[in-house]
C-alpha positions in Angstrom: 64.1 138.5 130.2 61.2 140.3 128.3 61.3 139.7 124.6 61.1 143.4 123.9 64.7 143.7 125.1 65.9 141.8 122.1 66.2 143.8 118.9 66.7 140.9 116.6 63.1 140.9 115.4 62.4 144.6 115.2 60.9 146.0 112.0 64.2 146.7 110.3 65.4 143.2 110.9 62.3 141.7 109.3 62.9 143.8 106.2 66.6 143.0 105.9 67.8 139.6 106.7 71.4 140.8 106.7 70.7 142.8 109.8 69.9 139.8 111.9 72.9 138.7 114.0 73.7 135.6 116.0 74.1 136.6 119.6 77.8 136.5 120.5 77.4 136.9 124.2 80.4 135.3 125.9 79.7 133.2 129.0 81.5 134.3 132.2 82.8 131.0 133.4 84.1 132.4 136.6 80.8 133.9 137.9 79.1 132.2 140.8 76.0 131.3 138.8 78.0 129.4 136.2 80.0 127.5 138.8 76.8 126.6 140.6 75.3 125.3 137.4 78.3 123.1 136.8 77.8 121.6 140.3 74.1 121.0 139.6 75.0 119.1 136.4 77.6 117.0 138.1 75.2 116.2 140.9 72.4 115.3 138.5 74.7 113.1 136.5 75.9 111.2 139.5 72.4 110.7 141.0 70.9 109.8 137.6 67.9 112.1 138.0 65.2 112.0 135.3 64.1 115.7 135.6 66.6 118.5 135.4 65.3 122.1 135.9 68.4 123.9 137.3 67.2 127.5 136.7 64.3 127.0 139.2 66.9 127.5 141.9 68.2 130.8 140.4 67.0 134.3 140.9 66.2 136.5 137.8 69.6 138.2 138.3 71.4 134.9 138.5 69.7 133.6 135.4 70.8 136.6 133.4 74.4 135.5 134.0 73.8 132.2 132.2 73.9 132.7 128.4 74.5 129.0 127.4 74.7 125.6 129.0 78.0 123.8 129.8 79.1 121.1 127.4 78.9 118.8 130.5 75.2 118.4 129.8 76.4 115.4 127.7 76.7 113.6 131.1 73.0 113.8 131.7 72.3 110.4 130.2 69.2 109.6 132.4 67.5 113.0 132.1 64.1 112.7 130.5 62.7 116.1 131.2 64.9 119.2 130.6 63.2 122.5 131.7 64.8 125.8 130.9 61.7 127.9 131.5 62.3 131.7 131.6 66.0 131.5 130.8 68.3 134.2 129.3 70.0 131.6 127.1 71.2 132.8 123.7 72.3 129.3 122.6 72.2 125.6 123.4 75.5 123.6 123.0 75.6 120.7 120.5 76.2 118.4 123.5 72.5 118.3 124.0 72.5 115.6 121.4 74.2 113.3 123.9 71.2 113.4 126.2 70.0 110.1 125.0 67.0 109.7 127.3 65.6 113.1 126.7 61.8 113.0 126.1 60.6 116.5 127.0 62.3 119.8 126.3 61.0 123.0 127.7 62.8 126.2 127.0 59.6 128.2 127.0 59.8 132.0 127.5 63.5 131.9 126.6 63.1 134.9 124.3 66.8 135.3 123.3 67.0 131.7 122.1 66.4 132.1 118.3 67.9 128.8 117.0 69.1 125.4 118.1 72.0 123.1 117.2 71.3 120.5 114.5 72.7 117.9 117.0 69.4 118.0 118.9 67.9 115.6 116.4 70.1 112.9 117.9 67.7 112.9 120.8 65.6 110.2 119.2 63.3 109.8 122.2 62.4 113.4 122.3 58.6 113.6 121.9 57.5 116.8 123.5 58.8 120.4 123.3 57.5 123.8 124.4 59.3 126.5 122.6 58.4 130.2 122.3 58.1 130.0 118.6 57.7 133.7 118.1 61.3 134.1 119.2 62.8 131.8 116.6 64.1 132.5 113.2 61.7 131.8 110.3 58.8 131.1 112.6 55.5 130.7 110.8 53.8 133.6 112.6 56.2 136.4 111.6 58.9 134.9 109.4 61.8 136.8 110.9 64.9 136.5 108.8 67.8 134.1 109.3 71.2 135.7 109.9 73.3 135.5 106.7 75.9 132.8 107.1 77.7 133.9 103.9 78.7 137.1 105.5 81.4 137.5 108.1 78.9 137.7 111.0 81.4 137.8 113.8 84.5 135.8 114.3 83.9 135.5 118.0 80.3 134.4 117.5 81.5 131.6 115.2 84.1 130.5 117.7 81.4 130.2 120.3 78.9 128.2 118.3 81.2 125.9 116.2 81.3 122.2 117.5 84.4 120.0 117.3 82.6 117.4 115.1 80.5 117.5 111.9 76.9 117.9 112.9 75.9 115.2 110.5 78.6 112.5 110.4 80.6 113.4 113.5 83.9 113.6 111.6 86.4 116.1 113.2 85.9 119.5 111.6 88.6 121.4 109.9 88.0 125.1 110.5 88.8 126.1 106.9 86.4 123.6 105.4 83.3 124.0 107.6 80.0 124.4 105.7 77.3 126.2 107.7 73.6 126.0 106.8 70.3 126.7 108.4 67.5 124.1 108.1 64.0 124.0 109.6 63.0 120.6 110.9 60.4 119.0 113.2 61.9 118.5 116.7 59.3 116.9 119.0 56.2 119.1 118.7 57.8 122.1 117.1 59.5 123.0 113.8 62.8 124.6 114.8 65.5 126.5 113.0 68.7 124.3 113.3 72.2 125.4 112.6 74.3 122.7 110.8 78.1 122.6 110.8 79.1 120.2 108.1 82.4 118.8 106.9 81.4 118.3 103.3 78.8 118.9 100.6 77.8 115.2 100.9 76.8 115.8 104.5 74.7 118.8 103.5 73.0 116.8 100.7 72.1 114.1 103.2 70.1 116.4 105.4 66.4 115.5 106.0 63.6 116.9 103.9 62.1 120.1 105.4 58.3 120.2 106.1 55.9 122.2 104.0 55.4 125.8 105.1 59.1 126.5 105.7 62.1 127.4 103.5 62.7 124.3 101.4 66.0 122.6 102.1 69.1 124.0 103.8 70.2 127.6 103.1 72.6 130.3 104.2 70.0 132.8 105.4 70.0 136.5 104.6 67.4 138.7 102.9 67.6 136.9 99.6 66.1 133.7 101.1 62.4 133.7 100.3 60.2 132.5 103.1 56.5 131.5 102.9 54.0 134.3 103.8 53.7 134.7 107.6 50.6 133.4 109.4 50.7 135.8 112.3 47.6 136.7 114.3 
């Protein structure tokens, strides 16, 4: 899907962080493309493949029906190379953190994918990534704003992105006590905007140090968050 079809990073959004919204597209779990993707994951898990590039077998129209990946990607314990080139994904489920053998992650030209779950840092073998950095929140080229997590973004959006466990300590989350924060951290060969769902302030305080050139520490987003100057070309 061409990046110009996404209005998240238009001029108005760059000026006002509060205008940025987390995509709340709901996955149609009855469509043929989704059911086919489920089958591909099951097959890959059973055969223990090391490379998984399911969307290569989908047409552009079929790809447009897939807005997230199934939680069953947690079964892909042997996959080393995950390719999602040219997807229409708007989010990645936290279960990606269970892909313990993952070494290469390629969601390149997935222009609706603006952020990633904090759980991806559990992929300790991940060494290489190819992300369309211009499409992610807070990227160094344009510094597009992060959605404001203090505001009531969209109840449905929250229900779609909230994991069952704390992103940090894996304690079961209590809906009324969830603390959400953005943080920019190195993931393989990119610095990515990660969304944290924490169970306590202690978990937030234990987050890793952010690299220079990005918003320092964790934050709630919005236009009040000062980012370093862009380095666009």
